[in-house]
PDB file as gemmi writes it, atoms N, CA and C in Angstrom:
CRYST1    1.000    1.000    1.000  90.00  90.00  90.00 P 1                      
ATOM      1  N   UNK A   1     154.945 193.942  45.066  1.00  0.00           N  
ATOM      2  CA  UNK A   1     155.719 193.103  45.995  1.00  0.00           C  
ATOM      3  C   UNK A   1     154.716 192.624  47.110  1.00  0.00           C  
ATOM      4  N   UNK A   2     154.836 191.398  47.414  1.00  0.00           N  
ATOM      5  CA  UNK A   2     154.086 190.768  48.542  1.00  0.00           C  
ATOM      6  C   UNK A   2     155.028 190.136  49.473  1.00  0.00           C  
ATOM      7  N   UNK A   3     154.482 189.723  50.691  1.00  0.00           N  
ATOM      8  CA  UNK A   3     155.278 188.989  51.608  1.00  0.00           C  
ATOM      9  C   UNK A   3     154.705 187.583  51.756  1.00  0.00           C  
ATOM     10  N   UNK A   4     155.563 186.532  51.671  1.00  0.00           N  
ATOM     11  CA  UNK A   4     155.221 185.222  51.898  1.00  0.00           C  
ATOM     12  C   UNK A   4     156.168 184.626  52.912  1.00  0.00           C  
ATOM     13  N   UNK A   5     155.606 184.300  54.087  1.00  0.00           N  
ATOM     14  CA  UNK A   5     156.353 183.758  55.218  1.00  0.00           C  
ATOM     15  C   UNK A   5     157.513 184.653  55.590  1.00  0.00           C  
ATOM     16  N   UNK A   6     157.290 185.924  55.589  1.00  0.00           N  
ATOM     17  CA  UNK A   6     158.338 186.873  55.982  1.00  0.00           C  
ATOM     18  C   UNK A   6     159.359 187.174  54.952  1.00  0.00           C  
ATOM     19  N   UNK A   7     159.179 186.658  53.739  1.00  0.00           N  
ATOM     20  CA  UNK A   7     160.163 186.945  52.630  1.00  0.00           C  
ATOM     21  C   UNK A   7     159.444 187.807  51.573  1.00  0.00           C  
ATOM     22  N   UNK A   8     160.077 188.838  51.121  1.00  0.00           N  
ATOM     23  CA  UNK A   8     159.496 189.651  50.073  1.00  0.00           C  
ATOM     24  C   UNK A   8     159.454 188.913  48.775  1.00  0.00           C  
ATOM     25  N   UNK A   9     158.314 188.984  48.071  1.00  0.00           N  
ATOM     26  CA  UNK A   9     158.227 188.285  46.776  1.00  0.00           C  
ATOM     27  C   UNK A   9     157.799 189.360  45.785  1.00  0.00           C  
ATOM     28  N   UNK A  10     158.542 189.312  44.685  1.00  0.00           N  
ATOM     29  CA  UNK A  10     158.270 190.262  43.582  1.00  0.00           C  
ATOM     30  C   UNK A  10     157.743 189.505  42.398  1.00  0.00           C  
ATOM     31  N   UNK A  11     157.052 190.183  41.498  1.00  0.00           N  
ATOM     32  CA  UNK A  11     156.521 189.527  40.300  1.00  0.00           C  
ATOM     33  C   UNK A  11     157.277 190.019  39.123  1.00  0.00           C  
ATOM     34  N   UNK A  12     157.759 189.123  38.292  1.00  0.00           N  
ATOM     35  CA  UNK A  12     158.376 189.477  37.037  1.00  0.00           C  
ATOM     36  C   UNK A  12     157.436 189.063  35.922  1.00  0.00           C  
ATOM     37  N   UNK A  13     157.230 189.978  34.973  1.00  0.00           N  
ATOM     38  CA  UNK A  13     156.397 189.614  33.749  1.00  0.00           C  
ATOM     39  C   UNK A  13     157.249 189.793  32.559  1.00  0.00           C  
ATOM     40  N   UNK A  14     157.189 188.831  31.693  1.00  0.00           N  
ATOM     41  CA  UNK A  14     157.891 188.871  30.406  1.00  0.00           C  
ATOM     42  C   UNK A  14     156.914 189.480  29.426  1.00  0.00           C  
ATOM     43  N   UNK A  15     157.283 190.452  28.695  1.00  0.00           N  
ATOM     44  CA  UNK A  15     156.410 191.030  27.671  1.00  0.00           C  
ATOM     45  C   UNK A  15     155.997 189.968  26.661  1.00  0.00           C  
ATOM     46  N   UNK A  16     154.686 189.766  26.585  1.00  0.00           N  
ATOM     47  CA  UNK A  16     154.162 188.753  25.716  1.00  0.00           C  
ATOM     48  C   UNK A  16     154.367 187.312  26.138  1.00  0.00           C  
ATOM     49  N   UNK A  17     154.680 187.185  27.442  1.00  0.00           N  
ATOM     50  CA  UNK A  17     154.958 185.857  27.918  1.00  0.00           C  
ATOM     51  C   UNK A  17     154.436 185.565  29.396  1.00  0.00           C  
ATOM     52  N   UNK A  18     155.272 184.861  30.139  1.00  0.00           N  
ATOM     53  CA  UNK A  18     154.892 184.421  31.523  1.00  0.00           C  
ATOM     54  C   UNK A  18     155.152 185.439  32.544  1.00  0.00           C  
ATOM     55  N   UNK A  19     154.495 185.258  33.709  1.00  0.00           N  
ATOM     56  CA  UNK A  19     154.726 185.975  34.930  1.00  0.00           C  
ATOM     57  C   UNK A  19     155.056 184.994  36.026  1.00  0.00           C  
ATOM     58  N   UNK A  20     156.104 185.344  36.879  1.00  0.00           N  
ATOM     59  CA  UNK A  20     156.497 184.404  37.872  1.00  0.00           C  
ATOM     60  C   UNK A  20     157.003 185.137  39.119  1.00  0.00           C  
ATOM     61  N   UNK A  21     156.990 184.507  40.227  1.00  0.00           N  
ATOM     62  CA  UNK A  21     157.518 185.206  41.453  1.00  0.00           C  
ATOM     63  C   UNK A  21     159.046 185.111  41.585  1.00  0.00           C  
ATOM     64  N   UNK A  22     159.615 186.138  42.204  1.00  0.00           N  
ATOM     65  CA  UNK A  22     161.086 186.126  42.488  1.00  0.00           C  
ATOM     66  C   UNK A  22     161.150 186.648  43.939  1.00  0.00           C  
ATOM     67  N   UNK A  23     161.864 185.791  44.724  1.00  0.00           N  
ATOM     68  CA  UNK A  23     162.055 186.215  46.148  1.00  0.00           C  
ATOM     69  C   UNK A  23     163.196 187.202  46.199  1.00  0.00           C  
ATOM     70  N   UNK A  24     163.102 188.088  47.210  1.00  0.00           N  
ATOM     71  CA  UNK A  24     164.128 189.127  47.414  1.00  0.00           C  
ATOM     72  C   UNK A  24     165.534 188.533  47.517  1.00  0.00           C  
ATOM     73  N   UNK A  25     166.459 188.970  46.744  1.00  0.00           N  
ATOM     74  CA  UNK A  25     167.790 188.436  46.762  1.00  0.00           C  
ATOM     75  C   UNK A  25     168.027 187.271  45.853  1.00  0.00           C  
ATOM     76  N   UNK A  26     166.907 186.800  45.198  1.00  0.00           N  
ATOM     77  CA  UNK A  26     167.022 185.680  44.217  1.00  0.00           C  
ATOM     78  C   UNK A  26     167.319 186.148  42.885  1.00  0.00           C  
ATOM     79  N   UNK A  27     168.031 185.437  42.065  1.00  0.00           N  
ATOM     80  CA  UNK A  27     168.291 185.831  40.725  1.00  0.00           C  
ATOM     81  C   UNK A  27     167.020 185.543  39.808  1.00  0.00           C  
ATOM     82  N   UNK A  28     166.811 186.426  38.950  1.00  0.00           N  
ATOM     83  CA  UNK A  28     165.616 186.283  38.077  1.00  0.00           C  
ATOM     84  C   UNK A  28     165.702 184.951  37.261  1.00  0.00           C  
ATOM     85  N   UNK A  29     166.927 184.626  36.814  1.00  0.00           N  
ATOM     86  CA  UNK A  29     167.056 183.403  36.012  1.00  0.00           C  
ATOM     87  C   UNK A  29     166.711 182.164  36.855  1.00  0.00           C  
ATOM     88  N   UNK A  30     167.087 182.149  38.128  1.00  0.00           N  
ATOM     89  CA  UNK A  30     166.778 180.996  39.015  1.00  0.00           C  
ATOM     90  C   UNK A  30     165.258 180.957  39.176  1.00  0.00           C  
ATOM     91  N   UNK A  31     164.599 182.067  39.438  1.00  0.00           N  
ATOM     92  CA  UNK A  31     163.148 182.025  39.689  1.00  0.00           C  
ATOM     93  C   UNK A  31     162.433 181.574  38.347  1.00  0.00           C  
ATOM     94  N   UNK A  32     162.909 182.085  37.194  1.00  0.00           N  
ATOM     95  CA  UNK A  32     162.290 181.704  35.968  1.00  0.00           C  
ATOM     96  C   UNK A  32     162.434 180.215  35.697  1.00  0.00           C  
ATOM     97  N   UNK A  33     163.561 179.690  35.947  1.00  0.00           N  
ATOM     98  CA  UNK A  33     163.728 178.186  35.742  1.00  0.00           C  
ATOM     99  C   UNK A  33     162.863 177.410  36.699  1.00  0.00           C  
ATOM    100  N   UNK A  34     162.757 177.849  37.991  1.00  0.00           N  
ATOM    101  CA  UNK A  34     161.945 177.251  38.962  1.00  0.00           C  
ATOM    102  C   UNK A  34     160.442 177.206  38.484  1.00  0.00           C  
ATOM    103  N   UNK A  35     159.991 178.307  37.843  1.00  0.00           N  
ATOM    104  CA  UNK A  35     158.627 178.478  37.315  1.00  0.00           C  
ATOM    105  C   UNK A  35     158.397 177.819  36.011  1.00  0.00           C  
ATOM    106  N   UNK A  36     159.443 177.232  35.385  1.00  0.00           N  
ATOM    107  CA  UNK A  36     159.303 176.607  34.018  1.00  0.00           C  
ATOM    108  C   UNK A  36     159.359 177.531  32.878  1.00  0.00           C  
ATOM    109  N   UNK A  37     159.800 178.741  33.162  1.00  0.00           N  
ATOM    110  CA  UNK A  37     159.974 179.822  32.063  1.00  0.00           C  
ATOM    111  C   UNK A  37     161.338 179.813  31.546  1.00  0.00           C  
ATOM    112  N   UNK A  38     161.513 179.679  30.215  1.00  0.00           N  
ATOM    113  CA  UNK A  38     162.838 179.633  29.624  1.00  0.00           C  
ATOM    114  C   UNK A  38     163.334 181.032  29.343  1.00  0.00           C  
ATOM    115  N   UNK A  39     164.499 181.340  29.827  1.00  0.00           N  
ATOM    116  CA  UNK A  39     165.155 182.566  29.479  1.00  0.00           C  
ATOM    117  C   UNK A  39     166.600 182.219  28.954  1.00  0.00           C  
ATOM    118  N   UNK A  40     167.052 182.841  27.906  1.00  0.00           N  
ATOM    119  CA  UNK A  40     168.335 182.557  27.393  1.00  0.00           C  
ATOM    120  C   UNK A  40     169.506 182.821  28.415  1.00  0.00           C  
ATOM    121  N   UNK A  41     170.456 181.957  28.494  1.00  0.00           N  
ATOM    122  CA  UNK A  41     171.656 182.224  29.298  1.00  0.00           C  
ATOM    123  C   UNK A  41     172.695 181.212  28.813  1.00  0.00           C  
ATOM    124  N   UNK A  42     173.935 181.533  29.181  1.00  0.00           N  
ATOM    125  CA  UNK A  42     175.067 180.727  28.744  1.00  0.00           C  
ATOM    126  C   UNK A  42     175.980 180.396  29.926  1.00  0.00           C  
ATOM    127  N   UNK A  43     176.646 181.461  30.487  1.00  0.00           N  
ATOM    128  CA  UNK A  43     177.560 181.159  31.526  1.00  0.00           C  
ATOM    129  C   UNK A  43     177.053 181.104  32.957  1.00  0.00           C  
ATOM    130  N   UNK A  44     175.982 181.909  33.226  1.00  0.00           N  
ATOM    131  CA  UNK A  44     175.407 181.940  34.516  1.00  0.00           C  
ATOM    132  C   UNK A  44     176.052 182.768  35.589  1.00  0.00           C  
ATOM    133  N   UNK A  45     177.081 183.555  35.223  1.00  0.00           N  
ATOM    134  CA  UNK A  45     177.744 184.386  36.194  1.00  0.00           C  
ATOM    135  C   UNK A  45     178.032 185.897  35.694  1.00  0.00           C  
ATOM    136  N   UNK A  46     177.508 186.187  34.564  1.00  0.00           N  
ATOM    137  CA  UNK A  46     177.631 187.580  34.096  1.00  0.00           C  
ATOM    138  C   UNK A  46     178.791 187.806  33.115  1.00  0.00           C  
ATOM    139  N   UNK A  47     179.465 186.903  32.684  1.00  0.00           N  
ATOM    140  CA  UNK A  47     180.592 187.079  31.785  1.00  0.00           C  
ATOM    141  C   UNK A  47     180.253 187.222  30.346  1.00  0.00           C  
ATOM    142  N   UNK A  48     179.129 186.525  29.877  1.00  0.00           N  
ATOM    143  CA  UNK A  48     178.935 186.549  28.488  1.00  0.00           C  
ATOM    144  C   UNK A  48     177.832 187.576  28.053  1.00  0.00           C  
ATOM    145  N   UNK A  49     176.917 187.913  28.863  1.00  0.00           N  
ATOM    146  CA  UNK A  49     175.874 188.849  28.541  1.00  0.00           C  
ATOM    147  C   UNK A  49     174.683 188.248  27.795  1.00  0.00           C  
ATOM    148  N   UNK A  50     174.678 186.935  27.616  1.00  0.00           N  
ATOM    149  CA  UNK A  50     173.581 186.275  26.867  1.00  0.00           C  
ATOM    150  C   UNK A  50     172.212 186.563  27.549  1.00  0.00           C  
ATOM    151  N   UNK A  51     172.251 186.621  28.838  1.00  0.00           N  
ATOM    152  CA  UNK A  51     170.942 186.760  29.618  1.00  0.00           C  
ATOM    153  C   UNK A  51     170.507 188.261  29.853  1.00  0.00           C  
ATOM    154  N   UNK A  52     171.133 189.172  29.084  1.00  0.00           N  
ATOM    155  CA  UNK A  52     170.679 190.589  29.272  1.00  0.00           C  
ATOM    156  C   UNK A  52     169.225 190.772  28.788  1.00  0.00           C  
ATOM    157  N   UNK A  53     168.506 191.568  29.560  1.00  0.00           N  
ATOM    158  CA  UNK A  53     167.094 191.878  29.227  1.00  0.00           C  
ATOM    159  C   UNK A  53     166.937 193.340  29.485  1.00  0.00           C  
ATOM    160  N   UNK A  54     165.882 193.968  28.935  1.00  0.00           N  
ATOM    161  CA  UNK A  54     165.598 195.349  29.129  1.00  0.00           C  
ATOM    162  C   UNK A  54     164.434 195.429  30.148  1.00  0.00           C  
ATOM    163  N   UNK A  55     164.644 196.156  31.202  1.00  0.00           N  
ATOM    164  CA  UNK A  55     163.629 196.507  32.205  1.00  0.00           C  
ATOM    165  C   UNK A  55     162.657 197.491  31.668  1.00  0.00           C  
ATOM    166  N   UNK A  56     161.447 197.168  31.448  1.00  0.00           N  
ATOM    167  CA  UNK A  56     160.450 198.062  30.951  1.00  0.00           C  
ATOM    168  C   UNK A  56     159.763 198.890  32.020  1.00  0.00           C  
ATOM    169  N   UNK A  57     159.541 198.211  33.206  1.00  0.00           N  
ATOM    170  CA  UNK A  57     158.932 198.877  34.328  1.00  0.00           C  
ATOM    171  C   UNK A  57     159.461 198.278  35.614  1.00  0.00           C  
ATOM    172  N   UNK A  58     159.619 199.138  36.597  1.00  0.00           N  
ATOM    173  CA  UNK A  58     160.133 198.642  37.870  1.00  0.00           C  
ATOM    174  C   UNK A  58     161.632 198.808  37.992  1.00  0.00           C  
ATOM    175  N   UNK A  59     162.185 198.208  39.053  1.00  0.00           N  
ATOM    176  CA  UNK A  59     163.608 198.344  39.364  1.00  0.00           C  
ATOM    177  C   UNK A  59     164.224 196.985  39.658  1.00  0.00           C  
ATOM    178  N   UNK A  60     165.487 196.898  39.395  1.00  0.00           N  
ATOM    179  CA  UNK A  60     166.247 195.633  39.694  1.00  0.00           C  
ATOM    180  C   UNK A  60     167.507 196.061  40.453  1.00  0.00           C  
ATOM    181  N   UNK A  61     168.203 195.073  41.073  1.00  0.00           N  
ATOM    182  CA  UNK A  61     169.399 195.331  41.756  1.00  0.00           C  
ATOM    183  C   UNK A  61     170.401 194.277  41.369  1.00  0.00           C  
ATOM    184  N   UNK A  62     171.630 194.722  40.949  1.00  0.00           N  
ATOM    185  CA  UNK A  62     172.669 193.765  40.666  1.00  0.00           C  
ATOM    186  C   UNK A  62     173.162 193.085  41.950  1.00  0.00           C  
ATOM    187  N   UNK A  63     173.204 191.779  41.932  1.00  0.00           N  
ATOM    188  CA  UNK A  63     173.635 191.096  43.167  1.00  0.00           C  
ATOM    189  C   UNK A  63     175.142 190.984  43.211  1.00  0.00           C  
ATOM    190  N   UNK A  64     175.871 191.235  42.111  1.00  0.00           N  
ATOM    191  CA  UNK A  64     177.268 191.154  42.054  1.00  0.00           C  
ATOM    192  C   UNK A  64     177.786 191.927  40.831  1.00  0.00           C  
ATOM    193  N   UNK A  65     179.042 192.458  40.951  1.00  0.00           N  
ATOM    194  CA  UNK A  65     179.566 193.142  39.734  1.00  0.00           C  
ATOM    195  C   UNK A  65     179.842 192.201  38.618  1.00  0.00           C  
ATOM    196  N   UNK A  66     179.154 192.407  37.493  1.00  0.00           N  
ATOM    197  CA  UNK A  66     179.353 191.464  36.346  1.00  0.00           C  
ATOM    198  C   UNK A  66     180.183 192.109  35.217  1.00  0.00           C  
ATOM    199  N   UNK A  67     181.056 191.340  34.628  1.00  0.00           N  
ATOM    200  CA  UNK A  67     181.903 191.841  33.542  1.00  0.00           C  
ATOM    201  C   UNK A  67     181.181 192.332  32.320  1.00  0.00           C  
ATOM    202  N   UNK A  68     180.041 191.753  32.054  1.00  0.00           N  
ATOM    203  CA  UNK A  68     179.322 192.116  30.810  1.00  0.00           C  
ATOM    204  C   UNK A  68     178.334 193.336  30.954  1.00  0.00           C  
ATOM    205  N   UNK A  69     178.312 193.943  32.144  1.00  0.00           N  
ATOM    206  CA  UNK A  69     177.425 195.128  32.293  1.00  0.00           C  
ATOM    207  C   UNK A  69     178.286 196.363  32.293  1.00  0.00           C  
ATOM    208  N   UNK A  70     177.905 197.298  31.451  1.00  0.00           N  
ATOM    209  CA  UNK A  70     178.676 198.569  31.323  1.00  0.00           C  
ATOM    210  C   UNK A  70     177.702 199.732  31.499  1.00  0.00           C  
ATOM    211  N   UNK A  71     178.260 200.953  31.616  1.00  0.00           N  
ATOM    212  CA  UNK A  71     177.386 202.238  31.895  1.00  0.00           C  
ATOM    213  C   UNK A  71     176.335 202.298  30.743  1.00  0.00           C  
ATOM    214  N   UNK A  72     176.646 201.966  29.539  1.00  0.00           N  
ATOM    215  CA  UNK A  72     175.656 202.068  28.493  1.00  0.00           C  
ATOM    216  C   UNK A  72     174.417 201.148  28.675  1.00  0.00           C  
ATOM    217  N   UNK A  73     174.669 200.001  29.312  1.00  0.00           N  
ATOM    218  CA  UNK A  73     173.564 199.049  29.660  1.00  0.00           C  
ATOM    219  C   UNK A  73     172.662 199.763  30.668  1.00  0.00           C  
ATOM    220  N   UNK A  74     173.225 200.469  31.697  1.00  0.00           N  
ATOM    221  CA  UNK A  74     172.496 201.121  32.725  1.00  0.00           C  
ATOM    222  C   UNK A  74     171.673 202.176  32.115  1.00  0.00           C  
ATOM    223  N   UNK A  75     172.139 202.963  31.194  1.00  0.00           N  
ATOM    224  CA  UNK A  75     171.320 204.020  30.564  1.00  0.00           C  
ATOM    225  C   UNK A  75     170.178 203.429  29.734  1.00  0.00           C  
ATOM    226  N   UNK A  76     170.339 202.248  29.206  1.00  0.00           N  
ATOM    227  CA  UNK A  76     169.348 201.596  28.374  1.00  0.00           C  
ATOM    228  C   UNK A  76     168.457 200.699  29.239  1.00  0.00           C  
ATOM    229  N   UNK A  77     168.674 200.630  30.575  1.00  0.00           N  
ATOM    230  CA  UNK A  77     167.899 199.806  31.527  1.00  0.00           C  
ATOM    231  C   UNK A  77     168.050 198.370  31.163  1.00  0.00           C  
ATOM    232  N   UNK A  78     169.257 197.955  30.703  1.00  0.00           N  
ATOM    233  CA  UNK A  78     169.573 196.542  30.424  1.00  0.00           C  
ATOM    234  C   UNK A  78     170.266 195.908  31.625  1.00  0.00           C  
ATOM    235  N   UNK A  79     169.751 194.761  32.071  1.00  0.00           N  
ATOM    236  CA  UNK A  79     170.296 194.074  33.248  1.00  0.00           C  
ATOM    237  C   UNK A  79     170.535 192.626  32.919  1.00  0.00           C  
ATOM    238  N   UNK A  80     171.316 191.949  33.702  1.00  0.00           N  
ATOM    239  CA  UNK A  80     171.479 190.518  33.556  1.00  0.00           C  
ATOM    240  C   UNK A  80     170.464 189.773  34.526  1.00  0.00           C  
ATOM    241  N   UNK A  81     169.883 188.682  34.032  1.00  0.00           N  
ATOM    242  CA  UNK A  81     169.009 187.892  34.869  1.00  0.00           C  
ATOM    243  C   UNK A  81     169.667 186.814  35.612  1.00  0.00           C  
ATOM    244  N   UNK A  82     170.987 186.540  35.267  1.00  0.00           N  
ATOM    245  CA  UNK A  82     171.655 185.528  35.976  1.00  0.00           C  
ATOM    246  C   UNK A  82     172.192 186.024  37.343  1.00  0.00           C  
TER     247      UNK A  82                                                      
END                                                                             
């Protein structure tokens, strides 16, 4: 994590793919689109689960309760990028 103009910036790396910055409190999907990195998504609000990914290293924080996230996902380190 680094600081840019007083805002925390995190780096997300896709296994076998791109690396892009994500500002604290920003959705990974939003940051990926801004950086020109395509990630699958459908609904954009956590209802469908199309944007689920597995966190290999590091931590994430859910910004809102999403219908498609369940306890099994947490055990498997699967999160939504939307």
